[in-house]
Every structure is written in structure tokens, then in C-alpha cells.
C-alpha positions as CSV (number, residue, x, y, z in Angstrom):
1,M,-61.3,65.2,-22.8
2,R,-60.1,66.4,-19.4
3,V,-58.5,64.5,-16.2
4,L,-58.1,66.0,-12.8
5,V,-55.1,63.1,-11.8
6,Q,-54.1,63.5,-7.8
7,R,-51.8,60.7,-6.5
8,V,-53.3,59.9,-3.5
9,C,-52.4,57.0,-0.6
10,K,-56.3,55.8,-0.3
11,G,-59.4,57.4,-1.8
12,A,-63.0,56.4,-1.8
13,V,-66.2,57.1,-2.9
14,S,-69.9,57.2,-1.7
15,V,-73.2,57.5,-2.3
16,D,-76.3,58.1,0.0
17,D,-73.9,56.8,2.8
18,T,-73.0,53.7,1.4
19,P,-69.5,53.4,0.0
20,V,-69.3,51.9,-3.3
21,A,-65.4,52.1,-4.3
22,A,-62.5,52.2,-1.8
23,I,-58.3,52.0,-3.2
24,G,-55.0,52.4,-1.5
25,P,-51.9,53.8,-2.7
26,G,-52.8,54.6,-6.6
27,V,-54.4,57.9,-8.4
28,V,-58.2,59.5,-7.7
29,L,-59.5,60.7,-11.4
30,L,-61.5,63.1,-11.5
31,V,-62.9,63.0,-15.9
32,G,-64.6,65.4,-17.8
33,V,-65.6,64.7,-21.0
34,T,-67.6,67.5,-23.7
35,H,-69.1,67.5,-26.8
36,T,-66.2,66.8,-28.9
37,D,-64.5,63.7,-27.1
38,T,-63.6,60.5,-29.4
39,P,-63.1,57.1,-28.0
40,D,-59.5,57.7,-28.7
41,K,-58.9,60.6,-26.5
42,A,-59.7,58.2,-24.3
43,D,-57.8,55.7,-24.7
44,W,-54.6,58.1,-25.3
45,L,-55.4,59.3,-21.2
46,A,-56.0,56.2,-20.1
47,R,-52.3,55.3,-21.7
48,K,-50.9,58.6,-20.4
49,V,-52.2,58.0,-16.6
50,A,-50.9,54.2,-16.4
51,H,-47.5,55.3,-17.5
52,M,-46.9,58.7,-16.4
53,R,-43.9,58.8,-13.9
54,I,-45.4,60.7,-11.0
55,F,-44.5,58.3,-8.0
56,E,-41.2,58.3,-6.2
57,D,-38.4,55.9,-6.8
58,E,-36.0,54.7,-4.4
59,A,-34.4,58.2,-4.4
60,G,-37.6,60.2,-4.0
61,K,-37.3,61.4,-7.1
62,M,-40.5,61.0,-9.4
63,N,-39.5,57.9,-12.2
64,R,-41.9,55.2,-11.7
65,S,-45.8,55.2,-12.8
66,L,-48.7,53.6,-11.8
67,K,-48.7,50.4,-13.6
68,E,-45.0,49.9,-12.1
69,I,-45.9,50.8,-8.6
70,G,-49.0,48.0,-9.1
71,G,-51.4,51.3,-7.7
72,E,-55.1,51.7,-8.4
73,A,-57.0,54.7,-10.2
74,L,-60.7,55.6,-8.9
75,V,-62.4,57.2,-11.9
76,V,-64.7,59.7,-11.2
77,S,-67.1,61.3,-13.4
78,Q,-67.4,65.2,-13.2
79,F,-69.1,67.1,-15.6
80,T,-68.2,70.7,-13.3
81,L,-64.4,70.3,-14.9
82,Y,-66.3,71.5,-17.7
83,A,-68.1,74.5,-15.7
84,D,-67.6,78.1,-17.3
85,P,-67.7,80.4,-14.6
86,Y,-67.3,83.8,-16.3
87,E,-70.3,84.8,-17.3
88,G,-72.5,86.0,-14.1
89,R,-72.7,84.5,-10.6
90,R,-73.4,80.9,-11.3
91,P,-71.6,78.6,-13.8
92,S,-72.4,77.5,-17.1
93,F,-72.3,73.4,-18.0
94,I,-73.1,74.1,-21.9
95,H,-69.5,72.9,-22.1
96,A,-70.3,69.2,-20.4
97,A,-71.3,66.5,-22.5
98,P,-74.6,65.0,-22.3
99,P,-74.7,62.0,-20.5
100,E,-75.8,59.8,-23.5
101,H,-72.1,60.8,-24.3
102,A,-70.3,60.7,-21.7
103,R,-71.4,57.4,-20.1
104,P,-69.7,55.4,-22.8
105,L,-66.6,57.8,-22.5
106,I,-66.2,57.7,-19.3
107,E,-66.6,53.7,-19.1
108,R,-64.4,53.2,-22.3
109,F,-61.5,55.4,-20.0
110,A,-61.6,53.1,-17.3
111,E,-61.8,50.0,-19.7
112,A,-58.3,51.3,-21.4
113,L,-57.3,51.8,-17.8
114,R,-57.7,48.1,-17.1
115,A,-56.1,47.0,-20.2
116,E,-53.5,48.6,-19.3
117,G,-53.4,45.9,-15.9
118,I,-53.9,48.6,-13.6
119,R,-56.9,48.1,-10.9
120,V,-59.7,50.2,-11.3
121,Q,-62.7,51.4,-9.4
122,T,-65.2,54.3,-10.6
123,G,-68.0,55.7,-8.9
124,V,-71.5,55.9,-10.0
125,F,-72.2,58.2,-13.0
126,G,-74.4,60.6,-12.5
127,A,-74.9,60.4,-8.6
128,H,-74.1,62.9,-6.1
129,M,-71.2,61.4,-4.3
130,R,-69.1,61.9,-1.8
131,V,-65.4,61.5,-2.9
132,E,-62.4,61.0,0.1
133,I,-59.0,61.8,-1.4
134,H,-56.1,61.4,0.8
135,N,-54.0,63.8,-1.3
136,D,-49.9,62.0,-1.1
137,G,-47.4,65.0,-1.9
138,P,-50.1,66.5,-2.5
139,V,-49.2,65.6,-6.6
140,T,-52.0,66.8,-9.3
141,I,-51.9,67.1,-12.4
142,W,-54.1,68.4,-15.0
143,L,-54.6,66.6,-18.8
144,E,-56.5,67.6,-21.5
145,R,-56.6,65.5,-25.6
């Protein structure tokens, strides 16, 4: 599993110009799943996101976690994180898991974040989404397990 963590002031998702999710300060999480991913990986990544110290304390140091600041998370499935762009001109997505494998793991990841006490919103799995990301910093971190 791959998670692109982006610290944000706010984030939102819409489908067909209809808002479906929105968060305030926290993280937008773009999540990709490959064929060999497991629920244990989803759980580990959720714990990592909840407790990773990427928010500033009173001294301006990144010493506070998403959980500590009471931040929110917007989970967006993104199979293109497993794109292989190196052969030809069109990326291959053979490393991305099929929907029947990916969807339950994306849902598990979101539920594991909720179990950590994080308020979670999600995009719409498989939909063409417009994702609004207002980066804070910017702080962008790549996680893979």
C-alpha cells in the first residue's frame, strides 16, 4: 500500500460537481493498493498517519501528530499511485490492485484511522473525483508498507 500524505488547511472532494466530502485542518491521504496488500498493512499505515508528528507545536517544530491536534483526514483512493510510466508513452497500471481487492483495504484503512480517534471523510471509490487540496507548508510525505 502507498499513501501520499499531504498536510492541509482544508480539503474537499466532489463528484459530478456535487460535494461529497470536506475537511478542515488535517491531512489529505491519497491511497493506492497493489495485489499483495493485506489488512495488516492498512492498519499499520493508519497508525503511522495518526501518530506521525508533522504538525507544528508552539515553537514551530513538527512535534505534534494528527491525533494530538484533533485534525481530520480525507481518504481518497488513487490507483494511479501504482502507475508504471517507464515503458512507452502511456502508463501501465498492472501493479494496481483490482477493485474487489482494493476497495476493502481502502475501507479498512479509513476504519483503522477512525479507531485511532481521527475524524475521517472519504472520496467515492472508483468515481472520477475532483480533489481540492490546500497544502499547508507544504508538507507532503510518501508512506509505503
